[in-house]
N, C-alpha and C positions, 0 to 999 in steps of 0.2 A: 535610145528609144526614139522612134520617129513621132512627130506630132501629128495628130489627127485633125486638129483645128488650130488655125492661126488667125487671130484677130489683130489687125494692124491699124492703129491710129483712127478708129472709127469715131465720128462725131455725128450728133443728131440734134436738130432743133425742132421744137414744136411751135406752132403759131397759135396765139390766143387773141381773139378779137375783143377789143375794148370799145365797142360802140362804132358808130359810122366812120368808116375809112381809117380806123385806128387798129393797128396790129402790134402785138408784142411778141418778140421772138424769145423763146425760152430755151437755153442750152440744157439739154437733157443728158447728152453724152459729150465728153470733151476729150478727144484723142485717146480713147481707151484701147489698150493693147494687152494681149495675153495669148498663151498657147496652152493646149491640152495634149499630153502625150497619149499614145495608144495604151489603153488599159488603166489610165489614171483617173482619179476622182479629184476634180478641182472645185474648191468651195468659193462661192462669191457671196460676200456678206456685206451688210449695211442696213441702215434703217429704211423704213418705208419712204419712197420718193427719191432714193439715192441713185436710181437708174438701173437696178438689177434686172427687172423684168424687160426693160427696153433693150438691154443687151441680148436677152434670150430671144426676143422677137426679131431682132436683127439677124441673129445666127440662124433662126428658123426660116428666115425669108419673109416673115410677116410684115416687117418694115425694112425699107432700104435706107442705109446710112447716107448722110449727106456727103461724107467724105471718108476716105480710108478703104480698107479691103478686108474681106473675110475669105479665107482659104480653107476649104474642108476636103480632107482626103485628097489633097493635090489639086483641087478644082477651085478657081476663083469664083466665089458665089456672087460677087458684085459686078461682074462683067459678062457672064455667060448669057447666051440667049435663053429665053423663057423655058423652052421645052427641055433643054439640057439641065437647067436649074431644078426643074421639077423631078427629073430623073435622079439627080444627086440627092435631093431632099428626102427621097425614100430611105436613105441611109441615116436620117435624123429622126428622132422621136422626142416627144415631150410628155411629161407627167405633171399635171397641175395639182394645186393645193387641195381642191375639194372635188372629189369624183362625182358627188351628187349633183354638182352644177356643171361639170365639164363633160359628163356622159349623158346620152339621151335616155331619159327616164322611161320611155315607151318601148325601148329595145330590150330583148332578152340578153342575158350574158353572152349567149352564143352569137347573137347578132352584133353585139358591141365589139367582141373580139374578132369576129370574122370580117367586119366591114372593111378595114384597110386592106385585107387580103383580096377580097372581092373587087375592090376599087382598082387594084394595081396588078392583079395576076389572073390568068385563066386557070381555073381549077374545077375539078368535079366535086359534087356535094360530099361523097364519101371521104375524099382526101381533105376537104375543108373541115369536116367534122373531126378527123384524126388530128389535124393541126391545132384546132381549137382545144381539144382534149389535152394534147401535149402541152400547149401554152398554159392552160389552167393548172396542170400538174407542176409545171415549172415554178409557179408562184404559190403553190400550196393550196389550191382550190379543188374540190371534188367535182367531177364531171356531172354529178347529180344536180349541181346548181345551175346547169346550162339554161334551163327554162325559166329561171328566176329573173327578176328585174332588179336594177341597181338599188331601188328604194327598199327592197326586201333584205338587204344585207347590212351587216355591221360596218362601221367606218373602216376597220382594218381589211375586211373582205372586199369592200368597194374599192379601196386603193389597190388591192392586189389585182382586181379586174383591170384598173387603169394601167397597171404595169404590164399585165399580160397583153393588153391591146398595143402598148408601146413596143413590145417585143415582136409583134406579129410579122413585121417585114425584115426582121434580123438587122436592126440598125447598128451602125458603128459608134454612134454617139447618142446618148440619151440626156436631155435636159430635164432636171428635176427641180421644179419651181415650187418651193415650200412643200415638199411632198408629205411631210409628217406634222405640220403645224396644227392641223385640224383634228389630230388624234390624241387619245390619252397617252400618257408617258410610256406605259408598258407596251401598248400597241405600236407607238413610235419606234421603240427598240426592235420589235419584230420586223417592221418594214425595213428599217435600216440594215438589219442583219440579212434579210432576204436580198436586198440590193447588193450587199457585199458578197453573198454567196453566188449570185448570178454573175457578178463581175469576175470572181475567182474561177468559175467553171467555164465561162464563155469568153471573157475578156472585153466586156463592154467598157467604154469610156463614159464618164459622167461629168456634167457641169451641174453642181448642186448649189442652187440658189436658196439662201435662207437668211434670216435675221438672227438665228440661234447659234451662237458660237459653240455651244455644247454639242450640237449635231455635227458641226464642222470637226471638232476634236475627235469625235467618235468615228468619222467616216472619210475624212479628206486627207489626201497626200500633201496638197498645197492649198493655200488660201489667198484670195484677193480681198482686200478691204476697200469698199467703195463709199464715197461721200460726195454728194452734189455733182454726180456725173463723172467723177474722176477716180482712178485707182490711186489710193493714197499709201497703201502698203501691200506688199506681197512677199511670199516666201513659203518655206516649209511650215506646215501647220503648227507643230510644236514650238518652233522658233518664234513665229509671229505671236502665238497666244501666250507663250511664257515670257518673252522679252520684247514686247511691242515697242516700236520707236516713234510712232506717230501718235499725237495727242488724241485723235479721234478713235484710233484702235484702243488706246488705253481707257477711254471713256466707255466703249462698248464692253470691254472685258470687265470693268468695274461694275457694270450693270447686269452681268450674267450670273445666275445662281450657280451653286456648285454642281459638279458633274452628276448627271442623272443616269447615264447609261454605262453599262459594262459590256465588254465584248462577249461575255458568257450568256447574255440574253439570247433567246431564240424565238 
């Protein structure tokens, strides 16, 4: 199976000022490498501050790594000209932890889902409405909600809107940054199973970023364990979680409650 994303030895430093003429260089990522196959879900786990979100921002092009390369769908995202990178990034999408904060509260659901289509494609209003209705149906939302705003929805419904928006340009890779951590357990399972169903039917690839190993076991083919900006362990999900070799992974597993989810949830 061909990889859709290849991250090779990326490093990133942030600069923190400590008064006049004093700067401290903080290593946030240290030679991070991994790949994601087409149609695969790769989990990226670690505690807060381990570098997970910085990896996501580098992949999305929100940050430029100081060294290393990121190849997406055969294109080197760290060396292309700006216009070409923008074109390629339309095949990337991201879903954040809290849709109430990441989505414009003044937009209707129609406007939220239609916005990326309007920004990137020429389309008629009737065709745009059809696409929004189709996207809402894909994530289990009734078109009767189109005139509502995000604040009118439950947490699960709001996250479905975020997913529909992410699907709008038919991406090849979706980054899921803690997509269920703000939801109740039963709603978490519904969202995870929705993502699995979409992947099965369409073939999306996912980078699932989380601190919750339970979510990883439920959803991921492989997992990377990250600590202090480095990948300390990687492999098949069940192998890593059942027989961890790194002390940090062992500590994470010891702190994780028993399995919450079942594949029968819907």
